[in-house]
C-alpha positions, 0 to 999 in steps of 0.5 A: 463208141466202138464198132460193135457197138455202132452196128450192135442192133438197137431195140431195149427191152423189145430186142431183149423179148426178141432175142430170147424168143428168136434163142428159143425157135432160131433166128433164121427157120426153113421148115420143110423148104422145098424149090423146083422151077418146072413143077417136076425136078425138085432143086430143094427138097424138104429143106429142114434148117435152123442158124443161131442167131450169130453164127457163122453158118455157112452152106457148102456145097457142088453145082447144082446142089441146092446151096445158091438157090437156099440162099437166093430163097432166104434173100427174097430173090426166090419165092419157096415152091412149098414150106415157112422160111421166118427171120426171128420169128416172122414169116418173111417168104412172102415178103421181097426183099428190101422189107426183110432188113438183109445186108448181102455182099456177092462175087462181084461185088455190085458197087456203083462204078459212077459212085464214090466210095462213100457214096456207095457205102451212104446208098443203102442210108440213103434210101432207107432215108437216114438224116445226112449228119447220121449218114456220114457217122455211119459210113465213116464208122463202116470204113473204119472198120473195113481200114478203108476210111482213105478211100473214101472219095475214090470210084470203085474202079480205082480199088483193087479187088480185095478193097472192092470187096471190103467196100461192099462189106462194109455197105452190107453192115452200114444199115445195121441188119438183122443177117447178113448173106454171102454169095461165094464173096471170094471167088473172084480174088486170087487165092492169097488175098482169098485166105486174107479175105477169109480173116478179116471178115471172121474178125468182122464176124468176131466183132460185131456178133451179125448173124451171117450165112456164107456161100461157098464151093471151097472146102478150106473155105468153110472149114476156116470161116465156119460155126457150123457148115451144111454140107449140100447135095442134088438138093438136100442137106447130106450133113450138117455139123462143125467143121470139125466132126464134118472132118473127122467124122463123116455121115456120108461117102459123099461128104468123107469125098468132099471135104478135103482130101480122101483115100477110097477102098472098096471092098466087101464087109465080111463081118460087123462087130460092134463099132468096127467090121472088118472088110475083104478089099476089091483086089485082096487085102483086109482092113478093119474099119469103123462101120458107118451104116454098113451090114455083113455082106455089103460091098462097101466104100472105106475113106482113110485120110492121106495124113492118119496113113504111114509108110514103113519098111515092114507091117508094124501092126493095125491094118497093114498092105505091100504097096510100091512107092509110085511118086513123090510129091513136094509141098514144102512143110510135107510130101505127099508119097503115092503108093500102089497096092497090090491091086494096083491102086493108088494111094496118097499119103501125106508124109514129112519132107524128110521121108526118103522112100524112093520111087519103085521101093516096098514099103508097107501101108497102115493106119489105125482102124479108127481112122479108117470109116465104112460106108455103104457102096450102093450111095457111091461118092454121091452121097445118100442125102439123109431123107428129109420126108416126102421123095419127088 
């Protein structure tokens, strides 16, 4: 039996009918969900979110944006103040956590230090009164899946951080949950190990096809692992889409600044022509950009990625701004050059390591209009969240 077969949900025809029903309405659904802890301010406001069966969805956002509160409501650790949460078409917002058939992986692993690795993984099966023979077989398969079978008799304190996190993952999957929730599970690991575990978790997700809802504040982690990402801000979803959508077509200044690295130029929209607008920059200079919700005469922020900018000795068409090289940062496979514009603003430009521009050299910074996006400035970098219902 393969690992995917060993951990696949069972149930025959009834499960197939359930799968068809949940596919039609969403495997997980938040409908007008709100959460307030004091009755006045809201940690989550009018949350409407659908998660497909088998999807890897990441909730991404800064501290206090509502992502962890959303996960806790789905897990059953918090109850929504308003609205309904359904799992496979059934309301779960009033069910205790142990009745939801959800696996959970935490940042601090939450392993029992007095138990062996095998006993930790077996624990969810024991409390569900699975037979001892079945427990042994399923624990062995789970440890094989995370490549820790040989460490079954060790205590968690005898393992590295990455090994402990893999034990936590095996424990979350061993009882064949319908949904796995992960709350910043890699936050305690160093960079190299974190990147390795990102790939391991994604491989397991692909192999098993289990539905995963993952919380992180790490943008690169979200872009690497997810089918879709929900970017949270101020208690709501600022944008929901694929990693490619969020990186290349952000819909607000907040998303543009939070996902990846961006340069931001401030100015006033001189005119709008079709999908593009012409912007007079503060302190001098002009630029043409894609218009995203801006109008003539309004102040705006123009966002452009460092890798979309180029440097040359002279203007070469498109958007061209005179600048002076103000710094060089060597990063192995590329250079980050700091270019100071006439208005004293610094832009970061990503170029190849062979670039020869020296500090103090006069250059032209240029970019294509379609690589620039102009957003309303009234939203600021905090971002305007699309209205999700009544405001509080």
